[in-house]
N, C-alpha and C positions, 0 to 999 in steps of 0.2 A: 579524512574519514577515520573515525576512532571509536573508542568506547570510554565512557566516563562513569565514575562512581563517586559517592561521597556520603558523609555523615555530618549532621549539625545538631547541636543541642542535646547530644547524647553523652551522659556522664561516663567517666572512666579515665584512667591514666593515659598519657600520651602514647605510651608503648602499646596499650590495648587498642586505642583508636587506630593507630598505625597498622596493627596486625589485622584489624577488621577491614580497613581500606585496601590493604595488600591482597587479602583473600578475595575480596570482591573484584578487584582489578584482574587478578589471575584468572577468574572465571570468564573474562572477556578477552582473553589473549587473541582469539581469532579475529576480533574487530581491529586489533592493532598490534601486529607482530613485530613492528620495527623498533619500538621504544616503549618505555614505561616510566611513570613518574608519580611520586606521592608528595603531598605538602600538608603540614599541620601548622595551625596557628599556635604560636608559643603561649598565647593567652587563652586558648580554647575559644569556642567549643566546636571546631570544625576540622575535618580531614577530607582532602580531595585526592582522588586517584585518577589515573589516565593511562590508556593504552593507545599507542599511536600507529596509524598507517600513514606513512610519510608520502605526501603527494606534491605539495608546494613547499619549497625551501627545505631540502632534505637534511640540512645541517643541524647541529645541536641547538642552533638559535630558534628552531621551531618547536623545541621541547615544551611539553605541558606537564603539570600546571605552570602557567606563565604569569608573572607579576607585571603590573604596569610600571612605567618608568618612575612614577612618583611613589611606588610602593603601596598605594592604597588598595588596589584591586588585585585579586588572584582569580584566574579564569581557567576552567577546563571546558572544552566543547567538542562535540561530535558533529562533523559535517564539513561543509565548504561555504565560504562567502564568495559568491561569484563576482560581485562588483567591488571587491576589495581594492583593486588597483585604482579605480576612480575615487573611492573613499580615502585611500592613502594619499593621493595627490592633494585632496582638500585639506587633509590634516597636516601634511608636510608644509603647505602654504601657511598654516596657522603656527608653524614652528615646532611641530613634534619631531624629535630626533629618532628616527627609526633605526633599529639595530639589525633587523632581519627583513626577509622578504615574505614573511608568513601573514596569512589573513588573521591569525590569532592576535598578533600584535596590533593590527589595524583595528580590530574590535576593541581591544583594551584602550587604545588611544581615543576611540570614539566615546567610550564610557567616561573617560577622563574629561574630554572637551565638551561633549554634548549631553552627558547624562544617559542613563540606561534606557529611559523611555524613548527619547529622540533617536538613540542609536538603533534600537530594535526596528523602528519605522524605516530607517535608512538601509537596513541590510536586505540584500537580495541573495537568497541562497537556501540551503537546507541545514538545519542545525537544531541541536538540543544543547543547552549550556547551563553551567552553574558558575555564578560570579559571587565571590566573597568580598564584601566591603569591610576592610579592617577598621575604617574610621567609624562607620555606623554600626558595626557588629551585626551585619545583616547578610542574608544569602538570597540571591535572585536565581530562580530557575525559569527557563523559558524554552519554548519550542517553536519551530518555524511555522509559517502560515498554513501550509497544506498538510502538515503532519508527516513529512518525509522521514524525519528522525525521531526515534522513540525516547521516552523518558518515564520510567516507573518510579513511584514514590510509595514509601510505607512510613507511617507514623510510629515512632518509638518513644512513648511518654510524651514529653513536651518537644521532642526533637523529630528529625526526619532522617531517613536513609533513602538514597536514590541511586539509580543505575540505568544504563542504556538498555539492559535486558533483565528480565525477571530472574534469570538463573543466578545473577550476581547476588541478589538478595537472599537466596537460599544459603549462602555461606555465613550469614549472620547467626550467632548463637541464639537459640530460642525462637527462631523464625518458624512458626507453626500456623500457617494461614488457614482460614476457613474458606471452602469453595463457595462462591456466590451462586445461589440457585437462579437468580435473574440472569447472570452471565451465561450459565449453562443453557438456560432456555433460549437465550438469544443465539448462542452458538448452534444449537440444533435447528433453529429457524433459518439462519443465514450461512452457517458454515464458518463463522469467525466471531470473535468477541468484539463487539462494537467499541470504538475508541473512547467512548464516554463511560465504559465499564472496564472492570478487570476481572479475571477469572477468580481472584481472591477478594473477599470482602475487605480484608485488611489493607489492601493496596489500591492505588489509583494511578491513572496515566494523566500526565499533563495533556490538555487538549491542543489541537492545532491553533497556533496563534495566541496561546495562553501564556501568562507569566504568573509566578508565585513568589511572593516576597516574605521571607521568614525573619523575624526579629526576636531576640531572646526574651524581651519583656513584653512585646506587643503582639506576639503570636503571628498568624498568617494573614496575608492579603492575597487575593487572586483577581486577575483581570485579563482582558484581551487587548492586544495591540493590533489585531486584524480579525475580521470575521467575513465569512462568505456572504452573509446577509448584506453587510455594508457595501461590499464590492459589487454585488448584483444591483443593489439599489442605486448606486452611483452610475453604473453603466446604463441603466434604463433612461437616463436623461438625454442620451444622444445615441440613438441606434443607427447603425450603418446598414443600408439596404442595397448598395451597388456592389456587384460581384467584383468588378475591377478595383474599386476602392478598398473592399475588404481584403483582396489578395495582396495589394501593395502594402497596406497597413500591417497585415499579418507577416509578410515577408520581412518587414523592417524590425518588428519586435522579436520575431523568431530568430532572425540572423544575429541580433545582439545576444539573445539568450544562449544560442548555440556557441557563438564565439567565446563568450565568458566561460562556458563549460569546457572549453578546449584548452584552457590554461592549465598546464600540468608539467611537472618536472620528471614524470615517469611515463612509460608507454601508455598510449590511449587508443581505444577502439570503440566499437559499437555493436550492440545486439541488432541483428537484422532478421526479421521474420518475413513472411510473405504478405504483410499488411501495409496499409497506407502510412501509418504513423512512423514506424521505424525507418521506412524508405525515405520519408520526407526529412527526418533528422539526418540520415546519412547523406542525402543530397545537399543539405545545408552545410554539413561538415566539409564535403568536397568543394562546395562553392567558396568556403572560407579560404581555400588555397593553402592548406597545411601539409600537402603531400598526400600520399596514398593512405586511405583509411583502412584499418584492419577491421573486418566484420566477421561476425560469428552467428551461426544458426544451428538449430537442432533438426534432425531428420528422423522419420519413423519408417519402419518397414511396412506399416499399414498405410496404404494409399489414402484412406479416408481422412487421415489426420496429418498427412505429410505436405507441408507448405515449402519444404526445402528447395524444390526446383524453382519456384517463383523467387525465393530469396537469392538463390544462386544467379538467376538471370538478371535480377536487379543489381547485384554486386558486379557482374560483368559489365553491365551497361554503365555503371557509375565508376568503374575502374578500381574497385576495392580489392584488397588482398583478402580473400574470403576463406574461412575455415568452417567446416561442417562436421558435426558429430552425429553419427547414426546411433540412435538409442533403441535398445532391445528390451524385452521383458526382463531379462537377467540384470540389465543395468538398473531398472526400476526396483527389482527385488533386492539388489545390494544397497540401494539408497533408502528404501522405505523404513527399515528399522531405525535409521538415524534421524528421521524427520522430527520426532518429539524432542530431540536434543536441540535441533536447529530452531524449531518453533516452540518456545517453552510456555506458550499458552495454547490451548486447543485451536487447531487451524485445519481447515478441510477444503481449501481450494486446490483441486487436483493439479492445476498448472504449477503448483509448487514443485512438482517432480521435474518437468523440463526446465523450469527456471533455475533450480538448484544445480542441475547438471550443466546447463549453459554457462552459469557463473563459474563453475569449476573449469570448464573448457577455456573460457576467456582468460581466466587467471593464469593459465599456462603461458600466455603470450603478452598480456597487458595488465596494468594495475587499475585502470579506470575504463569504464565502458558507458557510453551514452545509450539511452534507451528511448523508446517511443511512448512510454507511460504517460497517461493523462489525456491523450487525444480523444478517446471515446467519450469521457465525461465532459470535457470542455467544449467539444465540437460536435457532439451528437452522433456517436458512432455505433450504437447498439441497435440491433434489429428491432428490439421492442420500441424504440423511439419512432420507427417508421409506422408502427401500429397506431400511434397517436395522430397520424395524418391521414388524409385521403378517406377511402370508404370505411376502413376500420375505425378511424378516428370519429367519423360521423356516427357510427354505431355507439360509441362510448357517450355520445351526446344525446342519445335517446332517453326518454323518461325511464326511471328505474324499473317500473313494472314491465315495460316492453323488453328491457335488457334481460330481465330474469326469464321471461318466456323464451327469448332467443337462446339464452344460455342453456335452458333445459332441453331445447331442440338439438343443440350442438352436442350436449352430453349424452343424449339418448343412444346413438350408436357407440359401441365400444371403440377403444383405440385401434384394436385389431380390425374392426369393420371399416374404419376410416382408411386404414392401410390397404385394405382390399379394394376400396373405391379408387384410391390413388393409382392402383396398378393399371387402371383403364387409361390413364393419361400417357402421352408419349414420354419416353425415358428422359428426354432433355427438359421436360416440363414437370417432372414428377418431384414433388417436395419430399424431403427426407423427414421421417417421423411425423407424418401428417396428423395422425391421431393424437399424439402428445401435444402438438401445437394447437389443434382445434380445441382440445379440452382446456389448455391454458388460456386460450381466448375466451372460453366460456367463463373461467374463473375471473378473468379481467372484466368481463361484462358485469359481474356481480359486485365489483369494487366500487366504492363510493366516488373516488376521484383518482387523479394521476398519482398522488402520493401513495395511496393504497395499492395501485397497480405496480408501482416501482417496487414496493416491498414484496408483493405477491410474486413478481417475476424472479426475485432472488430467493424466495422461500424454498427450503429443502423439505423439512417436515412441517406438517400443518401445526397450528398453534397448540402447544402442550404436548405434542408427540415428539419422541417416544418416551417422554419422561413419566415417571410414576406419579410425581407430585409437582406439577407445574406451578410456578409462583403466580400470585394474583397480579394481573396488570403488567404492562411493559412500557410504561410512560418514559422510562429512561432510554429506551431504544429509539424513540421517535426523533426525527429531524425534519421539521416541516417548514416550508416557506410561508411566511405570514401573508395576509391579504394585501398588505401595503406594497409587496413586490410585484403584484399583478402578473403572476406567472401561470401558465396553463399548459396542458398537454405535455409534450416531450420536455419542455424547459423545466416544468415542475419535477419531472423524473430526473433530469440532469442535476438539478439542485440537490435533491435527496441523495442521489448516488455519489455526488462529489463530497457531501458532508458525512456520508455514512459508509458506503461501499468502498470508495477510494481510500479513505484513511484507515478503515478497519480491516480491509482485505488486501487490496492491490499493493499499497505501500508497505504493509507488513511483509507480504510475500517477497517483494523486491529487496527490502532492507535485510531480512534474515538470510535469504538465499545468497546474496552477494557477500554479506559480511561473514558468512560461514566459510567462504572461499578467500577472505581477505581481499575482496574486490570492491572498489567504489563504483556505484551506479549514479549517473547524472541524467536528469530528465528535462530537456529544454521545454517540452510542452507543459511541464508543471511549474515553470517560472510564474510567479504570481502576476507579473505584468502580461504574460501571454494569456493566463486565465481571465484576467480582467478584460483584456481585449476581446476574447471569445464571447463574453457576455454582452458586448456592445453590438454584436451582430444580430440581424434579424433571424428569426427561427428558420426561415427557408434557406438561409446560407449555411445552416448546420444540418439539421435532420428534416428532410422532406419526404413525401410519399414515394419518390422515385430514386432519391440519392441521399446517402448518409455522408456526413462530413464533407459537404460540397466544397467549401472553400479550401479545405486541406487537399482534397483530391485535385481541384483545379490548379492549385499552386504546384503540387507534385507533378502534374501532367506537363508542366512547362519544362521539366527536366528528365522525366521518365515516360516512355511511350504508354499511352492509356492501355493499349492492348496487352502490355506486359504485366500489369498489376491490377487492372480494374476488374476484379473477380469477386464473387460472393464472399462475404465475411465468414471466416471459419473460426477464428479465435485460437489462442495458444493453449491447446488441450492435448490430452493423451488418450489413447484407446483403452481407458481404464476398465470399461465393462468386460471385454473379453479377457483382459489380463487377470482380473479377479477370478475368473473361471479356469485360468491356465497356470502360469508360473507363480502368480501371487496367491493362489488358492490356499496352499498350506499355511502361509502367514495369516491370511484372512480367517481361516478356520481356528487358528490359535486365539485370535482376538474374539471370535464369537464365544469360545469357551470362557475367556476372561469375563466377557459380559455376563454370561450366565452365573459364573461362580463368584465374582467380586463386585459387580455393579448393580446388583438387584435392588439396592436402595435408590438408585438413580434411574435406571432404564427398565422399560417393559421388554424383557427378553423375548416374549412371544411376538410382539409387534415387530421387533427387529428380525426374528426368524422368518416371519411371514414375508417381509420385504426381501430377504435373501432368497427365499424360495421363489418368489415372483421373478427376481432377476435371473435365476437359473432357468426358469421357463421361458425367458426371452421377453418378459414384460418391460416396456420402456419406463423411464422416469425413476428408476430405483438406484442408479449408480451413485449419484451425488449424495443422497441421503445415507446410503450404506457407507460411503467413504467418511461421512461425518462421524458415524458410530465407530468405525475402525480407528479414526484419528483420535477420538476421545478416549477410547480404550487404551490405545498405545501411549497417549499422553499420561493417562492415569497410572499406568504401570511404571512409566519412567519417573514421575515426580511424586506420586502419592502412595504407591503400594507400600504398606507397612508403616506409613507415616500417620500423623494425626490430622492432616488436612484432607478429610474425606467428604 
């Protein structure tokens, strides 16, 4: 796990390019505190830089930038290639004389023997890479299939500058980016900048599974070596419908993915929440027989958000060495001002707080942590997927005129009135936030299809709010399954959220939180082979009207008692609403002042103030949208205040 930077096709003396690359790499020291390296082609026009977090082969032989044995290729990359040992055996049989035990050298040998296109297809892992071909005078940039590792690019004349994080590009002289109105609108809609956009018009991100080839004379070519559409299309040819068959197949592919992610020359552990996914990963780690697993979890004083007792019980059952961190409002207050530095694009997923704190806790004991990320998207774990099945799913199938009438009936009572009605139910049957959920159902009934419902469920502010001048159209934000995939209901939502929410939100959160602590996170459920397997399963083995993630649950229940963990889904969240009215209030008030004084060109301060007043009165549904405004204001202060990129 590392950070990479580079420049290609940008004029200047070698000493100048070296200074640029060094400054960029220094900005990413947190991603790689163990080693650094720079390489310049004596004939130009490329400079590559690297910061290393040493995980496999801690010796100097793992140093990057690394040259291939024949001297043709020079590589910097961020991530891990989990199947490097199998690839190494293949290449050794072809006669390649390996000097190190690193996956970097295996990749280089693959590029030499198979070419870059075939090698990318063979890699199983998470990566962003830059490969300079000294013979062809070309640069290849590429990013892993699901988008676990980031890569930002900015054009400079006929050349490019690129880095693992946007903050490295700020070190370039003359870097004066313009904020993208489309990206800002998307941020206030979803709480993150979608992966096919960048907060700055002048920059872009390589897409999951995408490559870019730069040649001095021929310009740029871009393409994909993997797409979710192709994976889903191939899986539809043979669907698995038997639960036993599905469990055994999943166990086989997940065991391989977990075992490969346990290869490490440094201490390794796991994040363990009170949920199904992380418990399943930890059970697979224990099954692999590598000794006692170190596990880590977050606890809250507020019982409504505290899953720590469940995590601790699972850890005891599996025999883990468990460490728990109790998080208070003061801990959050100490962290919040740092968040814009950690997330250098606007980012408003409030679970960034516990994730960042958890990463810091784990790093005190280990350098690598396995996580349960990806289970919800691949195996149907969100409560909204259940709404696509059963009675509610049947309502979505009604003709639109009837759905509109029903939506109006559900919207007629206020949210508070629905809460009053819920009070008549027995306590153990009383749903939380009933009014908010009923009104969201009403909005879902007005949506044209499951794609629209997926976007609606993730929407914070309604379209155009709270912007003063929202852009026209949002075509760049759409990620829709074509009719040839024959997806409906929850599977359409899974497709949309894997291609949009997973890469734009969840993977950004995990990468930045862990890298800020110089910790590597590995996610077996996001192995592309596991994802492909999940799409071969019949819908009822994933999200059904009575059970979510059915096949994951049934596999876990073979190792962890159902009674211990089969609880309502809670999510990795924080009690942000009350915190904003208590310890975090002074900080929040300072951000509201900044909105009024400095962001009038962007935001409708009156609309923001009305939402804040509603939250103070106890109205539901305001916290996430307010957090988006707070995070945008804090980001703007850190990166743009007094600058030209407004």
